[in-house]
MDTraj code that builds the backbone (N, CA, C; nanometers):
import mdtraj as md
import numpy as np

residues = "MET LYS ASN PHE ASN THR GLY ARG VAL GLN ASP LYS LEU LEU ASP ARG LEU GLU ARG LYS GLU LYS HIS GLN ALA PHE GLN ARG ASP ARG PHE PHE LYS PHE LYS LEU ASP GLU MET HIS THR ARG LEU SER GLN ALA LEU LEU MET GLU LYS ILE VAL GLU THR ASP SER PRO ALA ILE VAL SER ASP LEU ILE LEU LYS GLY LEU LYS GLN LEU THR LYS THR SER GLU PHE ASP PHE LYS TYR TYR ILE ALA PRO ILE ARG ASN LEU VAL PRO ARG PRO ASN PRO ILE SER LEU TYR LEU THR GLN TYR ILE LEU GLU ASP VAL VAL ASN ASP PRO GLY ILE ILE ASP VAL PHE GLY THR ASP GLN GLU ILE TYR LYS VAL VAL ASN ASN VAL VAL THR ASN ILE ASN LEU LYS PHE GLU LYS ALA GLU GLU LYS ILE ILE GLN GLN VAL SER LYS ASN LYS SER LEU THR PRO GLY SER ARG ASP TYR ASP ILE ALA LEU ASP GLU ALA PHE ARG LYS ALA MET GLY GLU PRO HIS ASN PHE".split()
xyz = np.array([
    [3.3297, 3.0810, -3.1178],
    [3.1513, 3.1020, -3.1567],
    [3.0837, 3.1042, -3.0491],
    [2.9883, 3.2100, -3.0766],
    [2.8651, 3.1596, -2.9620],
    [2.8168, 3.0586, -2.9409],
    [2.7173, 2.9852, -2.8928],
    [2.6201, 2.8811, -2.8300],
    [2.5378, 2.9082, -2.7618],
    [2.4342, 2.8760, -2.9220],
    [2.2719, 2.9670, -2.9366],
    [2.1917, 2.8836, -2.8798],
    [2.2209, 2.9110, -2.7393],
    [2.0812, 2.7282, -2.6928],
    [1.9289, 2.8263, -2.6970],
    [1.9311, 2.6985, -2.8036],
    [1.7482, 2.7688, -2.7961],
    [1.6171, 2.7124, -2.6909],
    [1.6893, 2.6371, -2.6240],
    [1.5904, 2.5544, -2.4814],
    [1.5169, 2.4666, -2.5832],
    [1.5282, 2.4008, -2.6695],
    [1.5249, 2.2690, -2.7822],
    [1.5129, 2.1742, -2.6506],
    [1.6125, 2.1763, -2.5448],
    [1.6654, 2.0354, -2.4490],
    [1.5213, 2.0335, -2.3963],
    [1.4960, 2.1304, -2.3103],
    [1.3915, 2.1987, -2.1914],
    [1.2650, 2.1661, -2.2670],
    [1.2661, 2.2547, -2.3899],
    [1.0974, 2.2289, -2.4456],
    [1.1074, 2.0471, -2.4935],
    [1.1773, 1.9453, -2.4806],
    [1.1785, 1.7772, -2.5262],
    [1.1800, 1.7516, -2.3364],
    [1.1879, 1.7742, -2.2466],
    [1.2416, 1.7118, -2.1517],
    [1.0588, 1.7774, -2.0423],
    [1.0351, 1.8628, -2.0798],
    [0.9443, 2.0138, -2.0384],
    [0.8232, 1.8821, -2.1254],
    [0.7990, 1.8604, -2.2487],
    [0.6998, 1.8304, -2.3360],
    [0.7326, 1.5607, -2.2890],
    [0.7995, 1.6012, -2.2055],
    [0.7797, 1.4239, -2.1850],
    [0.7536, 1.3992, -2.0663],
    [0.8042, 1.5339, -1.9702],
    [0.7089, 1.5658, -1.7809],
    [0.6036, 1.5428, -1.8455],
    [0.4559, 1.6476, -1.9588],
    [0.3567, 1.6753, -1.9935],
    [0.3074, 1.5723, -2.0100],
    [0.3669, 1.4539, -2.1413],
    [0.3420, 1.3812, -2.2107],
    [0.2546, 1.2409, -2.0793],
    [0.4272, 1.2277, -1.9576],
    [0.4062, 1.1311, -1.9204],
    [0.2954, 1.1982, -1.7572],
    [0.2823, 1.3077, -1.7422],
    [0.1922, 1.3211, -1.6042],
    [0.0045, 1.2927, -1.7411],
    [-0.0093, 1.2647, -1.7728],
    [-0.1396, 1.2962, -1.9125],
    [-0.1523, 1.1402, -1.9217],
    [-0.0908, 1.0591, -1.9102],
    [-0.0909, 0.8880, -1.9341],
    [-0.0679, 0.8826, -1.7895],
    [-0.0304, 0.8703, -1.6966],
    [-0.0717, 0.8707, -1.5260],
    [-0.2410, 0.9033, -1.5315],
    [-0.2734, 1.0435, -1.5526],
    [-0.3992, 1.0940, -1.5136],
    [-0.4801, 1.0023, -1.6198],
    [-0.4317, 0.9648, -1.6713],
    [-0.5076, 0.8915, -1.8150],
    [-0.5448, 0.7533, -1.7431],
    [-0.4267, 0.6444, -1.7024],
    [-0.4563, 0.5256, -1.5982],
    [-0.4773, 0.5238, -1.4801],
    [-0.5008, 0.6729, -1.4283],
    [-0.5873, 0.6786, -1.2918],
    [-0.7108, 0.6761, -1.3229],
    [-0.7272, 0.7160, -1.3935],
    [-0.9396, 0.7190, -1.4810],
    [-0.9674, 0.6686, -1.5004],
    [-0.9162, 0.5499, -1.5874],
    [-0.9654, 0.4400, -1.6789],
    [-0.9568, 0.3289, -1.5141],
    [-0.8905, 0.3756, -1.3728],
    [-0.8514, 0.2803, -1.2930],
    [-1.0226, 0.3133, -1.1913],
    [-1.0420, 0.4423, -1.2064],
    [-1.1004, 0.4688, -1.1483],
    [-1.2692, 0.3850, -1.1872],
    [-1.2449, 0.4083, -1.3003],
    [-1.3791, 0.4155, -1.3358],
    [-1.4397, 0.2364, -1.3562],
    [-1.3177, 0.1481, -1.3316],
    [-1.3845, -0.0292, -1.3220],
    [-1.3932, -0.0460, -1.1987],
    [-1.2900, 0.0579, -1.1076],
    [-1.2308, -0.0157, -1.0112],
    [-1.2729, 0.0357, -0.8251],
    [-1.4187, 0.1322, -0.8977],
    [-1.4335, 0.2455, -0.8227],
    [-1.5302, 0.1975, -0.6768],
    [-1.6499, 0.1353, -0.7329],
    [-1.7544, 0.0418, -0.6412],
    [-1.6791, -0.0926, -0.5587],
    [-1.5544, -0.1354, -0.6340],
    [-1.4842, -0.2215, -0.4945],
    [-1.3882, -0.1581, -0.4142],
    [-1.3400, -0.0948, -0.5089],
    [-1.2621, 0.0621, -0.3707],
    [-1.3337, 0.1261, -0.2737],
    [-1.4474, 0.1336, -0.3148],
    [-1.5463, 0.2077, -0.1890],
    [-1.5903, 0.0605, -0.0976],
    [-1.6106, -0.0536, -0.1787],
    [-1.6941, -0.1212, -0.0715],
    [-1.5772, -0.1952, 0.0253],
    [-1.4408, -0.2359, -0.0261],
    [-1.2913, -0.2729, 0.0695],
    [-1.2574, -0.1858, 0.1459],
    [-1.2270, -0.0699, 0.0583],
    [-1.2105, 0.0964, 0.2014],
    [-1.2936, 0.1073, 0.3192],
    [-1.4412, 0.0640, 0.2824],
    [-1.4891, 0.0701, 0.3864],
    [-1.5379, -0.0395, 0.5058],
    [-1.4864, -0.1804, 0.4531],
    [-1.4883, -0.2485, 0.5084],
    [-1.3753, -0.2707, 0.5780],
    [-1.2076, -0.1832, 0.5581],
    [-1.1236, -0.2162, 0.5944],
    [-1.1035, -0.0913, 0.7212],
    [-1.1494, -0.0329, 0.6843],
    [-1.1997, 0.0470, 0.7739],
    [-1.2474, 0.0455, 0.9112],
    [-1.3646, -0.0074, 0.9084],
    [-1.4624, -0.0519, 0.9969],
    [-1.3735, -0.1805, 1.0758],
    [-1.2855, -0.2535, 0.9948],
    [-1.2887, -0.4540, 1.0762],
    [-1.1479, -0.3952, 1.1046],
    [-1.0528, -0.2804, 1.0925],
    [-0.9547, -0.2237, 1.1457],
    [-0.9429, -0.1725, 1.2627],
    [-1.0887, -0.1157, 1.2941],
    [-1.1736, 0.0004, 1.3711],
    [-1.0649, 0.0756, 1.4197],
    [-1.0351, 0.1173, 1.2693],
    [-1.0118, 0.2806, 1.1928],
    [-1.1043, 0.4393, 1.3012],
    [-1.2157, 0.3712, 1.2201],
    [-1.3361, 0.4609, 1.2034],
    [-1.4580, 0.3586, 1.3113],
    [-1.4775, 0.4196, 1.4368],
    [-1.5739, 0.3562, 1.5046],
    [-1.7266, 0.4890, 1.4999],
    [-1.8210, 0.4124, 1.3968],
    [-1.9514, 0.4707, 1.4182],
    [-2.0976, 0.3680, 1.4304],
    [-2.1262, 0.4089, 1.4698],
    [-2.3220, 0.3339, 1.4670],
    [-2.3868, 0.3131, 1.3655],
    [-2.3390, 0.3921, 1.2521],
    [-2.4028, 0.2816, 1.1240],
    [-2.2654, 0.3001, 1.0068],
    [-2.2542, 0.1448, 0.9858],
    [-2.1585, 0.1125, 0.8794],
    [-2.1902, 0.2251, 0.7299],
    [-2.3653, 0.2879, 0.7195],
    [-2.3578, 0.2347, 0.5891],
    [-2.3208, 0.4510, 0.5568],
    [-2.2618, 0.5691, 0.7002],
    [-2.2531, 0.6499, 0.7037],
    [-2.0778, 0.6365, 0.6714],
    [-2.0374, 0.5324, 0.7254],
    [-1.9097, 0.5220, 0.6729],
    [-1.8695, 0.5147, 0.5297],
    [-2.0166, 0.4523, 0.4732],
    [-1.9803, 0.3738, 0.2919],
    [-1.9913, 0.4960, 0.3028],
    [-2.0544, 0.6117, 0.2926],
    [-2.1477, 0.6798, 0.2040],
    [-2.0041, 0.8191, 0.2253],
    [-1.9479, 0.8471, 0.2688],
    [-1.8656, 0.9175, 0.2969],
    [-1.7082, 0.9302, 0.2053],
    [-1.7083, 0.7102, 0.2320],
    [-1.6057, 0.7189, 0.1534],
    [-1.6168, 0.6990, -0.0021],
    [-1.7193, 0.6488, 0.0554],
    [-1.8043, 0.7336, -0.1697],
    [-1.7814, 0.8798, -0.2354],
    [-1.8325, 0.9428, -0.1387],
    [-1.7922, 1.0929, -0.1722],
    [-1.6651, 1.1573, -0.2051],
    [-1.5592, 1.0842, -0.0566],
    [-1.4779, 1.1133, -0.1122],
    [-1.3751, 1.0281, -0.2405],
    [-1.4374, 0.9234, -0.2503],
    [-1.3491, 0.8747, -0.4253],
    [-1.4017, 0.9524, -0.5231],
    [-1.5535, 1.0131, -0.4804],
    [-1.5977, 1.0756, -0.6907],
    [-1.5685, 1.2124, -0.6335],
    [-1.5361, 1.3044, -0.4616],
    [-1.4109, 1.3865, -0.4703],
    [-1.3258, 1.3726, -0.5120],
    [-1.2122, 1.2510, -0.4885],
    [-1.0853, 1.2429, -0.6022],
    [-1.1277, 1.2678, -0.7459],
    [-1.2050, 1.1926, -0.7984],
    [-1.2084, 1.1836, -0.9059],
    [-1.2748, 1.2740, -1.0186],
    [-1.2810, 1.3658, -0.9046],
    [-1.3098, 1.4877, -0.9838],
    [-1.2054, 1.6424, -0.9524],
    [-1.1360, 1.5993, -0.8892],
    [-1.0254, 1.6563, -0.8559],
    [-0.9391, 1.7098, -0.9454],
    [-0.8891, 1.8790, -0.9265],
    [-0.7548, 1.9600, -1.0859],
    [-0.6189, 1.8699, -0.9588],
    [-0.5472, 1.9108, -1.1090],
    [-0.4195, 1.7974, -1.0342],
    [-0.3281, 1.9485, -0.9123],
    [-0.3620, 2.0810, -0.9478],
    [-0.3311, 2.1577, -0.8395],
    [-0.4045, 2.1493, -0.7204],
    [-0.5505, 2.0899, -0.6546],
    [-0.6210, 2.0779, -0.5649],
    [-0.5728, 1.9751, -0.5322],
    [-0.5532, 1.8910, -0.5728],
    [-0.5160, 1.7333, -0.5157],
    [-0.3813, 1.7723, -0.4698],
    [-0.2781, 1.8282, -0.5408],
    [-0.1560, 1.8450, -0.4306],
    [-0.1906, 1.9258, -0.3202],
    [-0.2337, 2.0397, -0.3329],
    [-0.2779, 2.0988, -0.2201],
    [-0.3420, 2.0247, -0.0799],
    [-0.4337, 1.9760, -0.1525],
    [-0.4778, 1.8689, 0.0006],
    [-0.3874, 1.7832, 0.0062],
    [-0.2923, 1.6938, -0.0200],
    [-0.2140, 1.5966, 0.0013],
    [-0.0936, 1.6914, 0.0937],
    [-0.0787, 1.8351, 0.0910],
    [0.0632, 1.8453, 0.1202],
    [0.0731, 1.8497, 0.2795],
    [-0.0418, 1.8653, 0.3369],
    [-0.0048, 1.8467, 0.5170],
    [0.0461, 1.7192, 0.5526],
    [0.0498, 1.5823, 0.4455],
    [0.1173, 1.5330, 0.5315],
    [0.1158, 1.4566, 0.3467],
    [0.2523, 1.4529, 0.2648],
    [0.2668, 1.4274, 0.1851],
    [0.4597, 1.3690, 0.2522],
    [0.4709, 1.4285, 0.3498],
    [0.6058, 1.2974, 0.3456],
    [0.6031, 1.2392, 0.4720],
    [0.4750, 1.1582, 0.4708],
    [0.4235, 1.0289, 0.6030],
    [0.5480, 1.0025, 0.5987],
    [0.5175, 0.9179, 0.4342],
    [0.5838, 0.7969, 0.4145],
    [0.6770, 0.8508, 0.3326],
    [0.8065, 0.7300, 0.3122],
    [0.9332, 0.7491, 0.1708],
    [0.7548, 0.6941, 0.0676],
    [0.7821, 0.7652, -0.0658],
    [0.7501, 0.7066, -0.1672],
    [0.6029, 0.6880, -0.1431],
    [0.5211, 0.7358, -0.0852],
    [0.4279, 0.7441, -0.0909],
    [0.2696, 0.6922, -0.2549],
    [0.1900, 0.7004, -0.2080],
    [0.0878, 0.6023, -0.3941],
    [0.0435, 0.7447, -0.3081],
    [0.0139, 0.8367, -0.4029],
    [-0.0555, 0.9250, -0.4277],
    [-0.2390, 0.9749, -0.3347],
    [-0.2817, 0.8164, -0.4801],
    [-0.4320, 0.8013, -0.4215],
    [-0.4527, 0.7763, -0.2692],
    [-0.3822, 0.6575, -0.2273],
    [-0.3374, 0.6812, -0.1228],
    [-0.3351, 0.7478, -0.0274],
    [-0.2716, 0.8583, 0.0151],
    [-0.1835, 0.9864, 0.0494],
    [-0.3606, 1.0629, 0.0530],
    [-0.4338, 1.0924, -0.0520],
    [-0.5366, 1.1766, -0.0303],
    [-0.6100, 1.0839, 0.0091],
    [-0.6764, 0.9902, 0.0594],
    [-0.7406, 0.9470, 0.0916],
    [-0.7569, 0.9628, 0.2348],
    [-0.5972, 0.9435, 0.2797],
    [-0.6091, 0.9576, 0.3965],
    [-0.6043, 1.0694, 0.4845],
    [-0.6616, 1.1539, 0.3924],
    [-0.5993, 1.2907, 0.4590],
    [-0.7431, 1.2952, 0.4820],
    [-0.8243, 1.2216, 0.3544],
    [-0.9468, 1.3123, 0.3771],
    [-0.9903, 1.2528, 0.4540],
    [-0.9955, 1.1039, 0.5371],
    [-0.9896, 1.0431, 0.6598],
    [-0.9870, 1.1021, 0.7623],
    [-0.8142, 1.1791, 0.7794],
    [-0.8290, 1.2640, 0.8733],
    [-0.8716, 1.4199, 0.8693],
    [-0.9295, 1.4881, 0.7882],
    [-1.0056, 1.5800, 0.7723],
    [-1.1614, 1.6238, 0.7458],
    [-1.2276, 1.5182, 0.6196],
    [-1.3273, 1.5042, 0.6456],
    [-1.4200, 1.3673, 0.6791],
    [-1.3350, 1.2559, 0.6847],
    [-1.4659, 1.1762, 0.7718],
    [-1.4498, 1.2092, 0.9369],
    [-1.3694, 1.2679, 0.9938],
    [-1.3422, 1.2711, 1.1190],
    [-1.4644, 1.3447, 1.1975],
    [-1.4715, 1.4490, 1.0765],
    [-1.5700, 1.5842, 1.0830],
    [-1.7152, 1.5650, 1.1203],
    [-1.7305, 1.4824, 1.0623],
    [-1.8088, 1.3975, 1.0411],
    [-1.9565, 1.4173, 1.1586],
    [-2.0799, 1.4859, 1.2162],
    [-2.1315, 1.4208, 1.3307],
    [-2.1809, 1.2874, 1.2631],
    [-2.1964, 1.1653, 1.1730],
    [-2.2611, 1.0566, 1.2332],
    [-2.1037, 0.9593, 1.2619],
    [-1.9735, 0.9829, 1.2281],
    [-1.8658, 0.9561, 1.3046],
    [-1.8153, 0.9514, 1.4291],
    [-1.8207, 0.8648, 1.5293],
    [-1.7873, 0.8446, 1.6744],
    [-1.6276, 0.9399, 1.6720],
    [-1.5349, 0.8313, 1.5834],
    [-1.4265, 0.8991, 1.6150],
    [-1.3654, 0.7724, 1.5575],
    [-1.1892, 0.8708, 1.5347],
    [-1.0748, 0.7979, 1.4318],
    [-0.9984, 0.7614, 1.4969],
    [-0.9974, 0.6265, 1.4413],
    [-0.8109, 0.5519, 1.6137],
    [-0.7085, 0.5372, 1.4944],
    [-0.5818, 0.5623, 1.5194],
    [-0.4921, 0.4711, 1.5202],
    [-0.4826, 0.6348, 1.4186],
    [-0.2416, 0.6263, 1.3679],
    [-0.1996, 0.7267, 1.3953],
    [-0.1893, 0.7616, 1.2422],
    [-0.1449, 0.8804, 1.2078],
    [-0.1290, 0.9160, 1.0405],
    [-0.0582, 0.8021, 0.9253],
    [-0.0206, 0.7434, 1.0203],
    [0.0483, 0.6041, 0.9476],
    [-0.0349, 0.5260, 0.9507],
    [-0.0689, 0.5048, 1.0620],
    [-0.1900, 0.3700, 1.0700],
    [-0.3069, 0.3796, 0.9917],
    [-0.3378, 0.5097, 0.9611],
    [-0.4409, 0.5208, 0.8714],
    [-0.3964, 0.4437, 0.7411],
    [-0.2439, 0.4620, 0.7374],
    [-0.3023, 0.5237, 0.5822],
    [-0.2147, 0.3531, 0.5636],
    [-0.1544, 0.2688, 0.5678],
    [-0.1036, 0.1753, 0.6251],
    [-0.2449, 0.0995, 0.5861],
    [-0.3627, 0.1129, 0.5929],
    [-0.4883, 0.0660, 0.5951],
    [-0.5185, 0.0944, 0.4432],
    [-0.5161, 0.2030, 0.4619],
    [-0.6017, 0.2663, 0.2877],
    [-0.4470, 0.2081, 0.2072],
    [-0.3946, 0.2072, 0.2327],
    [-0.2438, 0.1909, 0.1054],
    [-0.2777, 0.0727, 0.0761],
    [-0.3248, 0.0092, 0.1234],
    [-0.3217, -0.2135, 0.1657],
    [-0.4176, -0.2287, 0.0680],
    [-0.5379, -0.1890, 0.0866],
    [-0.6106, -0.2191, 0.0035],
    [-0.6306, -0.1317, -0.1070],
    [-0.5884, -0.0221, -0.1493],
    [-0.6008, 0.0372, -0.3096],
    [-0.4680, 0.0059, -0.3595],
    [-0.3096, -0.0915, -0.3060],
    [-0.2266, -0.1297, -0.3680],
    [-0.2859, -0.2711, -0.4525],
    [-0.3563, -0.3517, -0.3113],
    [-0.4295, -0.4511, -0.3931],
    [-0.4737, -0.5045, -0.5188],
    [-0.5976, -0.3914, -0.4821],
    [-0.6885, -0.3309, -0.6446],
    [-0.5844, -0.3172, -0.7366],
    [-0.5217, -0.2350, -0.7164],
    [-0.4339, -0.1629, -0.8325],
    [-0.3376, -0.2536, -0.9061],
    [-0.3032, -0.3237, -0.8160],
    [-0.2263, -0.5227, -0.8267],
    [-0.3253, -0.6041, -0.9418],
    [-0.4246, -0.6016, -0.8960],
    [-0.4762, -0.6682, -0.9831],
    [-0.5643, -0.6342, -1.0620],
    [-0.5945, -0.4872, -1.0867],
    [-0.5675, -0.4298, -1.1837],
    [-0.4849, -0.3476, -1.2796],
    [-0.3920, -0.4518, -1.3017],
    [-0.2611, -0.3485, -1.3425],
    [-0.2472, -0.5341, -1.4331],
    [-0.2976, -0.6833, -1.4014],
    [-0.2531, -0.7431, -1.3853],
    [-0.3579, -0.7992, -1.5614],
    [-0.4790, -0.7720, -1.5126],
    [-0.5834, -0.7701, -1.5937],
    [-0.5558, -0.6644, -1.7592],
    [-0.5196, -0.5530, -1.7274],
    [-0.5075, -0.4634, -1.8041],
    [-0.3786, -0.4804, -1.8752],
    [-0.2955, -0.5748, -1.7951],
    [-0.2021, -0.6370, -1.9250],
    [-0.2608, -0.7533, -1.9875],
    [-0.3057, -0.8080, -1.9151],
    [-0.3814, -0.9548, -2.0354],
    [-0.4537, -0.8671, -2.1370],
    [-0.5479, -0.8138, -2.1414],
    [-0.6251, -0.7595, -2.2242],
    [-0.5524, -0.6880, -2.3329],
    [-0.4474, -0.6149, -2.2733],
    [-0.3438, -0.5396, -2.4180],
    [-0.2817, -0.6871, -2.4379],
    [-0.2485, -0.7469, -2.4418],
    [-0.1555, -0.9316, -2.4868],
    [-0.2706, -0.9491, -2.5605],
    [-0.4209, -0.9516, -2.5551],
    [-0.4746, -1.0060, -2.6108],
    [-0.5297, -0.9346, -2.7069],
    [-0.5327, -0.8029, -2.6907],
    [-0.5618, -0.7220, -2.8210],
    [-0.4277, -0.6795, -2.9247],
    [-0.3220, -0.6958, -2.8513],
    [-0.2214, -0.6900, -2.9824],
    [-0.2367, -0.7798, -3.0283],
    [-0.2226, -0.8747, -2.9923],
    [-0.2417, -1.0100, -3.0826],
    [-0.2836, -1.0009, -3.2168],
    [-0.3819, -0.9319, -3.2409],
    [-0.4454, -0.8566, -3.3419],
    [-0.3905, -0.7751, -3.4701],
    [-0.3011, -0.8618, -3.5860],
    [-0.2527, -0.7771, -3.6002],
    [-0.2628, -0.6991, -3.7216],
    [-0.4123, -0.6639, -3.7420],
    [-0.5140, -0.5530, -3.8076],
    [-0.4992, -0.4591, -3.7493],
    [-0.4811, -0.4032, -3.5380],
    [-0.4656, -0.2811, -3.5419],
    [-0.3957, -0.2914, -3.5290],
    [-0.3402, -0.1635, -3.5385],
    [-0.2298, -0.0544, -3.4684],
    [-0.2422, -0.0076, -3.3473],
    [-0.1528, -0.0297, -3.2787],
    [-0.1865, 0.0412, -3.1305],
    [-0.1289, 0.1565, -3.1832],
    [-0.2493, 0.2662, -3.1153],
    [-0.2624, 0.4240, -3.1421],
    [-0.3207, 0.4685, -3.2219],
    [-0.3644, 0.3325, -3.3488],
    [-0.5318, 0.3782, -3.3431],
    [-0.5917, 0.3482, -3.3410],
    [-0.7338, 0.5013, -3.4013],
    [-0.8852, 0.4487, -3.3558],
    [-0.9299, 0.2911, -3.3769],
    [-0.8836, 0.2502, -3.4140],
    [-0.9776, 0.1065, -3.3921],
    [-0.9358, 0.0446, -3.3521],
    [-0.7547, 0.0227, -3.3177],
    [-0.7281, -0.0177, -3.1584],
    [-0.8296, 0.0228, -3.0685],
    [-0.7981, 0.1618, -3.0085],
    [-0.8246, 0.2240, -2.9033],
    [-0.9734, 0.1477, -2.8627],
    [-1.0903, 0.1130, -2.9664],
    [-1.2170, 0.1078, -2.9384],
    [-1.1920, -0.0765, -2.9441],
    [-1.0954, -0.1322, -2.9877],
    [-1.0974, -0.2729, -3.0087],
    [-1.0698, -0.2994, -2.7978],
    [-0.9574, -0.2160, -2.7657],
    [-0.9053, -0.1503, -2.6343],
    [-1.0159, -0.2074, -2.5470],
    [-1.1008, -0.0969, -2.4909],
    [-1.2232, -0.0662, -2.4895],
    [-1.3232, -0.1295, -2.4776],
    [-1.3317, -0.2088, -2.6147],
    [-1.4376, -0.2870, -2.5869],
    [-1.4006, -0.4548, -2.4960],
    [-1.2861, -0.4338, -2.5399],
    [-1.1808, -0.6009, -2.4192],
    [-1.2423, -0.5281, -2.2552],
    [-1.1986, -0.4570, -2.2480],
    [-1.2539, -0.4174, -2.1200],
    [-1.3177, -0.3829, -2.0594],
    [-1.4260, -0.3296, -2.1487],
    [-1.6183, -0.3592, -2.0546],
    [-1.6485, -0.5147, -2.0938],
    [-1.5537, -0.5789, -2.1568],
    [-1.5695, -0.7508, -2.1542],
    [-1.4959, -0.8088, -2.0518],
    [-1.4468, -0.8162, -1.9814],
    [-1.3455, -0.8339, -1.9074],
    [-1.3850, -0.7744, -1.7750],
    [-1.4336, -0.6470, -1.7134],
    [-1.4319, -0.5794, -1.6182],
    [-1.5670, -0.5262, -1.5753],
    [-1.6458, -0.5590, -1.7304],
    [-1.7443, -0.4220, -1.7092],
    [-1.8145, -0.3249, -1.7716],
    [-1.9165, -0.2900, -1.7402],
    [-1.8908, -0.1256, -1.7671],
    [-1.8321, -0.0631, -1.6483],
    [-1.8197, 0.0726, -1.7159],
    [-1.7376, 0.1385, -1.6305],
    [-1.8435, 0.2220, -1.5703],
    [-1.7726, 0.3059, -1.4673],
    [-1.8613, 0.3884, -1.3461],
    [-1.8728, 0.5407, -1.3748],
    [-1.9954, 0.5792, -1.4175],
    [-1.9913, 0.7392, -1.4803],
    [-1.9547, 0.7668, -1.3613],
    [-1.9012, 0.9159, -1.3642],
    [-1.9176, 0.9894, -1.2281],
    [-1.9832, 1.1220, -1.2356],
])
top = md.Topology()
chain = top.add_chain()
for i, resn in enumerate(residues, 1):
    res = top.add_residue(resn, chain, resSeq=i)
    for name in ("N", "CA", "C"):
        top.add_atom(name, md.element.get_by_symbol(name[0]), res)
traj = md.Trajectory(xyz[None], top)
């Protein structure tokens, strides 16, 4: 008897991967909406305090980091992967956001006329960037978990429903303030 493979298994796997990627993109967008300003401030400070970036004007570093973060939020998945390709093997299991920002520092910040020099190896720069991103992300995930627990206690709301999403959005705004518009 012939086995007719209709490709259902492959379709299910592809659907699952697509849903996972969409969920990760949604999480990343929510993270940036609420934490863009904090990441901008803390990353600018860390680069200056760790003496990774040398400049006469700290405002230039701040402006460049903000520009890089906004660029990151608007980039497509293909452009994102293409941009980090030169350093994707820098560390085992890298944080993609940290890789993007490290590559931004190595390519764009170093070439800005207001920057005197960028010091450190690629790995040292990644370590500073990743430390900032990881700390902010951990705090965000803990806050997000608390918010989801609070909203899920309301038995009249069904996860995935429109009312649940509205209540979740209101809880996020109440706990974290207004989101940043790109």
